[in-house]
Phi, psi and omega in degrees: 000316180295316181298314181295317179298319181293312183298312181287330176296314178297316182298315180293319178299314181294323181290341173299328180252019177053049179293333184241085175303324174220121185282118182287163184300321184292333177284322175298320178295321179295319177297319178295320179296320179295319178294321178296323179294331178287323183275341186302312181302318180296317180294319181291324176296321182298327181260006175080020182258345187290338181290343181281127182297326180298318179294318178299316181297320178297317180297318180293322178296322177295321177300315179299317180297322179294317179298314180298316178297321178299317180295314183292319185274323186263322182267297183294309180078181181289153181253166176282162177292139183301136178266120182291156179301126179078005184292339180249016181298135180091355180256144180242128179245132171261124180236123178274140177060052186247023179275353180204169172061220183299317181298320179298312181295325176295312180298317181298314182294318180294318179294322180296336178269007174105358183283156168269131184240125176267117178277101179265088189229159179285313186265118178294318181299314181292322180294314180296322178295319179294319179297317178297319180297320179297315179300318180291315183291330182274000170046058175091349180284333181245127178267151182303324183290349177284341185247123186234131177260129172227121185297137179206128171240107186290352177276354183239121178297323178299317180295320180297314181293323178295320178301312181299321179293317179296319180299318179293317179298325181282351176082014180275130180241091184294140174269334184216146176245133174239107185269090189256334186298143178191155178230155174227101190259141183279339182229153176293135176211165183247144176278174178300334182267008176081025181248154174303129194298320180297314180292323179297315183286313188278330182245296189300318180298318179288325175302312180293320181300314180301317182291330176291325185260350184300320177303322178293322178292320178294323177294320178297320177297322178295334178275002179095003177278170183235077180290158178221158173234121181240126182246126178276109182253212180197146175291353177294345175295336179292342183285351185246129181273354176200162177268134183264103182287349180295334181280002179264006181299135175263118183272129182287176181285356179295126185297323179294320178296320178297315182298316179298320180293318182293337181275354179294149178303145181217132176235126185306303186290329178293315180298316180295315181297321178295321179294327179283331173292324175297319176301318181293317177297321177296318179301309184292320182289319178296319178299316180296317183292322178294318178296320179296331179280349181094006179275148177251019177292120180280140177235112182226151178250150178232152172251117184284343185099186177274111190238140176281090180232188180269017182298339181271005185297336182264006180279180179301141182307327179295317179295318179299317180293317178298324177298320179292318183294315185265011181303316179302321179290319182297335181297338177277349183243342186235155181286154167281162177304325178299314179291326179295338180274352184305310185291321176302312182295322179299309183290331182278341187231343183298125181303329182290346182249018187285341177224167180284358178301325181276300181200146175204157182069026184255161176247113183265133175232125180056044175068015177224146178295137180249156178296138178283150176291165178301318179295321181291340180270357186284103183291325180294318178295319179298318180293320179295317178298321178300312181298316179296319181296321176297317181294318182292318182274350183057044182236123177270126184286151176269357178236000000 
Protein backbone atom coordinates (compact mmCIF):
# COMPACT_ATOMS: atom_id res chain seq x y z
CA UNK A 1 0.00 0.00 0.00
CA UNK A 2 2.84 2.41 0.93
CA UNK A 3 4.80 1.58 -2.23
CA UNK A 4 1.78 2.09 -4.46
CA UNK A 5 0.85 5.34 -2.70
CA UNK A 6 4.39 6.70 -3.04
CA UNK A 7 4.82 5.79 -6.72
CA UNK A 8 1.44 7.14 -7.80
CA UNK A 9 1.82 10.15 -5.50
CA UNK A 10 5.14 11.09 -7.12
CA UNK A 11 3.73 10.47 -10.60
CA UNK A 12 0.67 12.68 -10.01
CA UNK A 13 2.78 15.42 -8.42
CA UNK A 14 5.23 15.39 -11.33
CA UNK A 15 2.45 15.45 -13.91
CA UNK A 16 1.15 18.65 -12.31
CA UNK A 17 4.35 20.20 -13.70
CA UNK A 18 4.35 18.12 -16.91
CA UNK A 19 7.43 16.14 -15.89
CA UNK A 20 6.56 13.42 -18.40
CA UNK A 21 5.77 14.85 -21.87
CA UNK A 22 5.89 11.21 -23.00
CA UNK A 23 5.82 8.46 -20.36
CA UNK A 24 8.65 5.95 -21.06
CA UNK A 25 8.16 2.18 -20.85
CA UNK A 26 10.22 1.74 -17.67
CA UNK A 27 8.00 4.21 -15.80
CA UNK A 28 4.87 2.44 -17.03
CA UNK A 29 6.37 -0.84 -15.79
CA UNK A 30 7.12 0.78 -12.42
CA UNK A 31 3.53 2.01 -12.14
CA UNK A 32 2.24 -1.47 -12.98
CA UNK A 33 4.57 -3.00 -10.35
CA UNK A 34 3.30 -0.54 -7.72
CA UNK A 35 -0.31 -1.43 -8.54
CA UNK A 36 0.55 -5.14 -8.36
CA UNK A 37 2.13 -4.62 -4.93
CA UNK A 38 -1.16 -3.12 -3.75
CA UNK A 39 -3.21 -6.08 -5.02
CA UNK A 40 -0.73 -8.80 -3.98
CA UNK A 41 -1.79 -9.18 -0.29
CA UNK A 42 -5.47 -9.61 -1.21
CA UNK A 43 -4.64 -12.19 -3.88
CA UNK A 44 -2.28 -14.07 -1.56
CA UNK A 45 -4.90 -14.13 1.20
CA UNK A 46 -7.41 -15.52 -1.27
CA UNK A 47 -5.15 -18.50 -1.98
CA UNK A 48 -4.14 -18.92 1.68
CA UNK A 49 -0.48 -17.87 1.36
CA UNK A 50 -0.48 -14.48 3.13
CA UNK A 51 -0.38 -16.06 6.62
CA UNK A 52 3.17 -17.30 5.97
CA UNK A 53 5.81 -14.89 7.38
CA UNK A 54 8.22 -15.76 4.63
CA UNK A 55 5.73 -14.62 1.98
CA UNK A 56 5.02 -11.39 3.90
CA UNK A 57 8.72 -10.60 4.18
CA UNK A 58 9.23 -11.15 0.46
CA UNK A 59 6.24 -8.88 -0.32
CA UNK A 60 7.57 -6.16 2.00
CA UNK A 61 11.04 -6.44 0.46
CA UNK A 62 9.48 -5.99 -2.98
CA UNK A 63 7.64 -2.90 -1.69
CA UNK A 64 10.92 -1.43 -0.46
CA UNK A 65 12.57 -2.19 -3.81
CA UNK A 66 9.71 -0.46 -5.65
CA UNK A 67 10.00 2.66 -3.47
CA UNK A 68 13.79 2.83 -3.98
CA UNK A 69 13.39 2.29 -7.72
CA UNK A 70 10.72 4.98 -7.80
CA UNK A 71 13.00 7.50 -6.13
CA UNK A 72 15.96 6.68 -8.36
CA UNK A 73 14.03 6.56 -11.63
CA UNK A 74 11.31 9.16 -11.09
CA UNK A 75 12.82 11.69 -8.67
CA UNK A 76 16.60 11.56 -9.02
CA UNK A 77 16.74 10.49 -12.66
CA UNK A 78 19.84 9.76 -14.76
CA UNK A 79 23.15 11.49 -14.01
CA UNK A 80 25.81 13.05 -16.24
CA UNK A 81 29.04 11.23 -17.09
CA UNK A 82 31.70 11.79 -14.42
CA UNK A 83 34.07 14.65 -15.20
CA UNK A 84 37.67 13.67 -14.64
CA UNK A 85 40.05 15.83 -12.62
CA UNK A 86 41.39 18.61 -14.85
CA UNK A 87 39.18 17.56 -17.79
CA UNK A 88 37.86 21.13 -18.19
CA UNK A 89 41.11 22.95 -17.52
CA UNK A 90 41.54 25.99 -19.77
CA UNK A 91 37.79 26.36 -20.40
CA UNK A 92 35.69 29.28 -19.17
CA UNK A 93 31.99 29.02 -18.39
CA UNK A 94 29.68 31.97 -17.75
CA UNK A 95 26.79 30.96 -15.49
CA UNK A 96 24.00 33.38 -14.63
CA UNK A 97 22.46 33.19 -11.17
CA UNK A 98 24.88 30.62 -9.76
CA UNK A 99 25.28 31.71 -6.14
CA UNK A 100 22.70 29.17 -4.99
CA UNK A 101 20.64 26.13 -6.03
CA UNK A 102 21.13 24.45 -9.40
CA UNK A 103 23.52 27.15 -10.62
CA UNK A 104 25.74 26.74 -7.57
CA UNK A 105 25.99 22.96 -8.01
CA UNK A 106 26.73 23.42 -11.71
CA UNK A 107 29.49 25.93 -10.98
CA UNK A 108 30.97 23.72 -8.26
CA UNK A 109 31.14 20.63 -10.51
CA UNK A 110 32.65 22.53 -13.45
CA UNK A 111 35.26 24.23 -11.26
CA UNK A 112 36.12 20.92 -9.62
CA UNK A 113 36.91 19.58 -13.10
CA UNK A 114 39.33 22.46 -13.70
CA UNK A 115 37.16 25.07 -15.44
CA UNK A 116 37.17 28.79 -14.80
CA UNK A 117 33.66 29.86 -13.81
CA UNK A 118 32.32 33.40 -14.11
CA UNK A 119 29.67 34.04 -11.47
CA UNK A 120 27.21 36.34 -13.24
CA UNK A 121 25.06 37.26 -10.25
CA UNK A 122 23.15 40.23 -8.84
CA UNK A 123 24.48 40.10 -5.28
CA UNK A 124 28.24 40.42 -4.82
CA UNK A 125 28.04 39.31 -1.17
CA UNK A 126 26.12 36.13 -2.01
CA UNK A 127 28.35 35.35 -5.00
CA UNK A 128 31.57 35.79 -3.01
CA UNK A 129 30.16 33.64 -0.19
CA UNK A 130 29.27 30.92 -2.70
CA UNK A 131 32.74 31.08 -4.27
CA UNK A 132 34.38 30.76 -0.86
CA UNK A 133 32.13 27.80 -0.03
CA UNK A 134 33.11 26.02 -3.26
CA UNK A 135 36.82 26.42 -2.52
CA UNK A 136 36.27 25.00 0.97
CA UNK A 137 34.04 22.10 -0.11
CA UNK A 138 36.34 21.03 -2.93
CA UNK A 139 39.25 20.71 -0.48
CA UNK A 140 42.10 22.04 -2.58
CA UNK A 141 40.75 20.92 -5.95
CA UNK A 142 39.47 24.41 -6.78
CA UNK A 143 41.70 27.49 -6.62
CA UNK A 144 40.32 30.94 -5.85
CA UNK A 145 41.48 32.30 -9.22
CA UNK A 146 39.20 29.80 -10.99
CA UNK A 147 36.12 31.62 -9.70
CA UNK A 148 35.40 35.14 -10.93
CA UNK A 149 32.54 37.44 -9.94
CA UNK A 150 31.10 39.90 -12.46
CA UNK A 151 27.86 41.69 -11.46
CA UNK A 152 24.81 40.96 -13.60
CA UNK A 153 21.10 41.62 -13.19
CA UNK A 154 19.34 40.07 -16.17
CA UNK A 155 16.25 42.21 -15.57
CA UNK A 156 18.25 45.33 -16.52
CA UNK A 157 19.57 45.96 -20.05
CA UNK A 158 22.08 48.44 -18.64
CA UNK A 159 23.44 45.78 -16.28
CA UNK A 160 23.71 43.21 -19.11
CA UNK A 161 25.69 45.59 -21.32
CA UNK A 162 27.92 46.59 -18.40
CA UNK A 163 28.57 42.90 -17.65
CA UNK A 164 29.67 42.23 -21.23
CA UNK A 165 32.00 45.23 -21.13
CA UNK A 166 33.55 44.22 -17.80
CA UNK A 167 34.04 40.65 -18.99
CA UNK A 168 35.91 41.92 -22.03
CA UNK A 169 38.03 44.33 -19.96
CA UNK A 170 39.01 41.50 -17.60
CA UNK A 171 40.19 39.45 -20.58
CA UNK A 172 37.88 36.50 -20.03
CA UNK A 173 36.86 34.68 -23.21
CA UNK A 174 34.04 32.27 -22.35
CA UNK A 175 33.68 29.05 -24.31
CA UNK A 176 30.21 28.30 -22.99
CA UNK A 177 27.18 30.12 -21.61
CA UNK A 178 24.80 28.55 -19.11
CA UNK A 179 21.71 30.75 -18.77
CA UNK A 180 20.49 29.61 -15.38
CA UNK A 181 19.09 32.74 -13.68
CA UNK A 182 15.34 32.94 -13.31
CA UNK A 183 12.56 34.26 -11.11
CA UNK A 184 9.04 33.16 -10.21
CA UNK A 185 7.21 36.19 -8.85
CA UNK A 186 3.94 36.18 -6.92
CA UNK A 187 2.93 39.68 -8.02
CA UNK A 188 3.15 41.72 -11.20
CA UNK A 189 6.05 44.16 -11.23
CA UNK A 190 8.00 46.20 -13.76
CA UNK A 191 11.69 46.17 -14.61
CA UNK A 192 13.80 49.30 -14.98
CA UNK A 193 13.16 49.07 -18.72
CA UNK A 194 9.38 49.00 -18.32
CA UNK A 195 8.89 45.28 -18.92
CA UNK A 196 7.02 42.65 -16.96
CA UNK A 197 9.68 41.52 -14.47
CA UNK A 198 9.43 37.74 -15.01
CA UNK A 199 9.75 38.08 -18.79
CA UNK A 200 12.49 40.70 -18.44
CA UNK A 201 14.60 38.50 -16.14
CA UNK A 202 13.98 35.09 -17.69
CA UNK A 203 13.91 36.00 -21.39
CA UNK A 204 14.88 39.52 -22.47
CA UNK A 205 17.98 39.78 -20.28
CA UNK A 206 19.33 36.46 -21.51
CA UNK A 207 18.45 37.32 -25.11
CA UNK A 208 20.55 40.49 -24.83
CA UNK A 209 23.36 38.71 -22.97
CA UNK A 210 23.73 36.07 -25.69
CA UNK A 211 23.88 38.75 -28.38
CA UNK A 212 26.48 40.69 -26.43
CA UNK A 213 28.70 37.61 -26.09
CA UNK A 214 27.90 35.83 -29.36
CA UNK A 215 30.69 37.50 -31.40
CA UNK A 216 33.18 36.15 -28.86
CA UNK A 217 31.69 32.65 -29.07
CA UNK A 218 31.85 32.73 -32.87
CA UNK A 219 35.48 33.87 -32.62
CA UNK A 220 36.18 30.98 -30.23
CA UNK A 221 34.66 28.58 -32.74
CA UNK A 222 36.92 30.08 -35.41
CA UNK A 223 39.93 29.26 -33.21
CA UNK A 224 38.91 25.61 -33.17
CA UNK A 225 37.16 25.65 -29.80
CA UNK A 226 33.71 24.16 -29.27
CA UNK A 227 31.50 26.68 -27.46
CA UNK A 228 27.98 25.84 -26.34
CA UNK A 229 24.90 27.69 -25.16
CA UNK A 230 22.74 25.96 -22.54
CA UNK A 231 19.44 27.49 -21.43
CA UNK A 232 17.72 26.32 -18.26
CA UNK A 233 14.06 26.09 -19.19
CA UNK A 234 11.07 24.25 -17.78
CA UNK A 235 8.46 21.71 -18.83
CA UNK A 236 5.88 24.25 -17.65
CA UNK A 237 6.14 25.63 -21.18
CA UNK A 238 4.10 22.55 -22.22
CA UNK A 239 1.11 23.96 -20.32
CA UNK A 240 0.63 26.71 -22.92
CA UNK A 241 -0.84 26.10 -26.37
CA UNK A 242 0.37 29.47 -27.66
CA UNK A 243 2.68 32.34 -26.78
CA UNK A 244 0.98 35.48 -25.46
CA UNK A 245 2.61 38.51 -27.08
CA UNK A 246 0.60 40.89 -24.91
CA UNK A 247 3.07 40.37 -22.05
CA UNK A 248 5.87 41.89 -24.16
CA UNK A 249 4.42 45.38 -23.83
CA UNK A 250 6.92 48.08 -22.88
CA UNK A 251 5.30 50.40 -20.32
CA UNK A 252 6.25 54.06 -20.58
CA UNK A 253 7.27 56.25 -17.67
CA UNK A 254 3.77 57.72 -17.46
CA UNK A 255 2.35 56.92 -14.01
CA UNK A 256 -1.17 56.37 -15.30
CA UNK A 257 0.11 53.85 -17.88
CA UNK A 258 2.05 52.07 -15.15
CA UNK A 259 -0.99 51.92 -12.88
CA UNK A 260 -3.20 50.50 -15.62
CA UNK A 261 -0.57 47.87 -16.44
CA UNK A 262 -0.11 46.87 -12.80
CA UNK A 263 -3.87 46.37 -12.43
CA UNK A 264 -3.99 43.78 -15.21
CA UNK A 265 -4.70 40.17 -14.10
CA UNK A 266 -1.59 38.21 -13.16
CA UNK A 267 -1.04 34.51 -12.48
CA UNK A 268 2.29 33.32 -11.13
CA UNK A 269 2.55 29.98 -12.95
CA UNK A 270 1.14 31.38 -16.18
CA UNK A 271 3.68 34.20 -16.21
CA UNK A 272 6.53 31.82 -15.41
CA UNK A 273 5.39 29.28 -18.01
CA UNK A 274 5.12 31.96 -20.70
CA UNK A 275 8.67 33.13 -19.93
CA UNK A 276 9.88 29.54 -20.28
CA UNK A 277 8.02 29.17 -23.58
CA UNK A 278 9.89 32.33 -24.66
CA UNK A 279 13.14 30.58 -23.65
CA UNK A 280 12.20 27.62 -25.84
CA UNK A 281 11.39 29.82 -28.84
CA UNK A 282 14.70 31.63 -28.34
CA UNK A 283 16.54 28.29 -28.21
CA UNK A 284 15.04 26.97 -31.45
CA UNK A 285 15.34 30.23 -33.38
CA UNK A 286 18.95 30.89 -32.31
CA UNK A 287 19.85 27.30 -33.25
CA UNK A 288 18.31 27.76 -36.71
CA UNK A 289 20.05 31.08 -37.28
CA UNK A 290 23.46 29.77 -36.22
CA UNK A 291 23.12 26.80 -38.54
CA UNK A 292 22.10 29.10 -41.40
CA UNK A 293 25.25 31.13 -40.73
CA UNK A 294 27.35 27.98 -40.98
CA UNK A 295 28.14 27.83 -37.26
CA UNK A 296 28.13 24.54 -35.37
CA UNK A 297 27.60 26.08 -31.93
CA UNK A 298 24.89 23.96 -30.28
CA UNK A 299 22.04 25.74 -28.50
CA UNK A 300 19.96 23.50 -26.27
CA UNK A 301 17.50 23.94 -23.44
CA UNK A 302 17.16 21.71 -20.38
CA UNK A 303 14.44 20.98 -17.86
CA UNK A 304 16.00 20.41 -14.41
CA UNK A 305 12.92 18.77 -12.91
CA UNK A 306 11.12 19.69 -9.70
CA UNK A 307 13.97 20.89 -7.50
CA UNK A 308 14.13 22.16 -3.91
CA UNK A 309 15.75 25.54 -4.59
CA UNK A 310 15.24 29.18 -3.64
CA UNK A 311 13.13 29.90 -6.74
CA UNK A 312 10.15 30.31 -4.38
CA UNK A 313 11.87 33.02 -2.33
CA UNK A 314 9.89 35.78 -4.06
CA UNK A 315 6.49 34.16 -3.49
CA UNK A 316 3.94 35.08 -0.84
CA UNK A 317 5.38 34.70 2.73
CA UNK A 318 2.74 32.07 3.56
CA UNK A 319 3.88 29.88 0.64
CA UNK A 320 7.53 30.36 1.64
CA UNK A 321 6.70 29.29 5.22
CA UNK A 322 4.74 26.24 4.07
CA UNK A 323 7.69 25.32 1.87
CA UNK A 324 9.95 25.36 4.93
CA UNK A 325 7.54 23.31 7.05
CA UNK A 326 6.97 20.56 4.48
CA UNK A 327 10.52 20.52 3.14
CA UNK A 328 11.41 17.14 4.80
CA UNK A 329 8.38 15.53 3.09
CA UNK A 330 9.15 17.26 -0.21
CA UNK A 331 12.60 15.68 -0.26
CA UNK A 332 10.94 12.38 -1.15
CA UNK A 333 9.21 13.95 -4.15
CA UNK A 334 11.67 16.57 -5.41
CA UNK A 335 15.30 16.64 -6.50
CA UNK A 336 18.12 18.13 -4.49
CA UNK A 337 19.97 21.00 -6.21
CA UNK A 338 22.82 18.56 -6.94
CA UNK A 339 20.41 16.24 -8.77
CA UNK A 340 18.75 19.21 -10.45
CA UNK A 341 22.09 20.14 -12.03
CA UNK A 342 22.54 16.71 -13.69
CA UNK A 343 20.87 17.62 -17.00
CA UNK A 344 22.62 21.01 -17.22
CA UNK A 345 26.00 19.38 -16.72
CA UNK A 346 25.22 16.65 -19.24
CA UNK A 347 24.29 19.09 -22.01
CA UNK A 348 27.16 21.44 -21.13
CA UNK A 349 29.92 18.81 -21.05
CA UNK A 350 28.99 15.62 -22.92
CA UNK A 351 31.44 15.23 -25.85
CA UNK A 352 28.63 13.91 -28.07
CA UNK A 353 26.83 17.26 -27.74
CA UNK A 354 29.82 19.52 -28.42
CA UNK A 355 28.61 20.61 -31.88
CA UNK A 356 25.26 20.97 -33.64
CA UNK A 357 26.15 18.01 -35.89
CA UNK A 358 24.50 15.76 -33.30
CA UNK A 359 21.65 17.90 -32.01
CA UNK A 360 20.73 21.57 -31.51
CA UNK A 361 17.56 23.50 -30.76
CA UNK A 362 16.42 20.66 -28.51
CA UNK A 363 14.68 20.51 -25.16
CA UNK A 364 16.38 18.00 -22.84
CA UNK A 365 14.51 16.21 -20.05
CA UNK A 366 16.38 13.73 -17.84
CA UNK A 367 19.48 13.98 -20.04
CA UNK A 368 17.60 13.04 -23.22
CA UNK A 369 15.90 15.18 -25.89
CA UNK A 370 12.12 15.36 -25.44
CA UNK A 371 9.45 16.07 -28.07
CA UNK A 372 8.64 19.77 -28.39
CA UNK A 373 5.10 20.93 -27.74
CA UNK A 374 2.99 22.15 -30.65
CA UNK A 375 3.48 25.73 -29.45
CA UNK A 376 7.23 25.16 -29.08
CA UNK A 377 7.49 23.96 -32.69
CA UNK A 378 5.92 27.12 -34.15
CA UNK A 379 8.69 28.69 -36.23
CA UNK A 380 6.66 31.76 -37.16
CA UNK A 381 6.05 32.63 -33.51
CA UNK A 382 9.73 32.08 -32.70
CA UNK A 383 10.79 34.40 -35.54
CA UNK A 384 8.28 37.06 -34.47
CA UNK A 385 9.47 36.87 -30.84
CA UNK A 386 13.05 37.24 -32.07
CA UNK A 387 12.20 40.41 -34.02
CA UNK A 388 10.31 41.90 -31.07
CA UNK A 389 13.17 41.03 -28.71
CA UNK A 390 15.64 42.81 -31.00
CA UNK A 391 13.43 45.90 -31.03
CA UNK A 392 12.88 45.88 -27.26
CA UNK A 393 16.55 45.39 -26.40
CA UNK A 394 17.69 47.64 -29.28
CA UNK A 395 20.22 44.96 -30.23
CA UNK A 396 20.96 43.99 -33.82
CA UNK A 397 21.84 40.32 -34.11
CA UNK A 398 24.98 39.04 -35.80
CA UNK A 399 23.06 35.94 -36.94
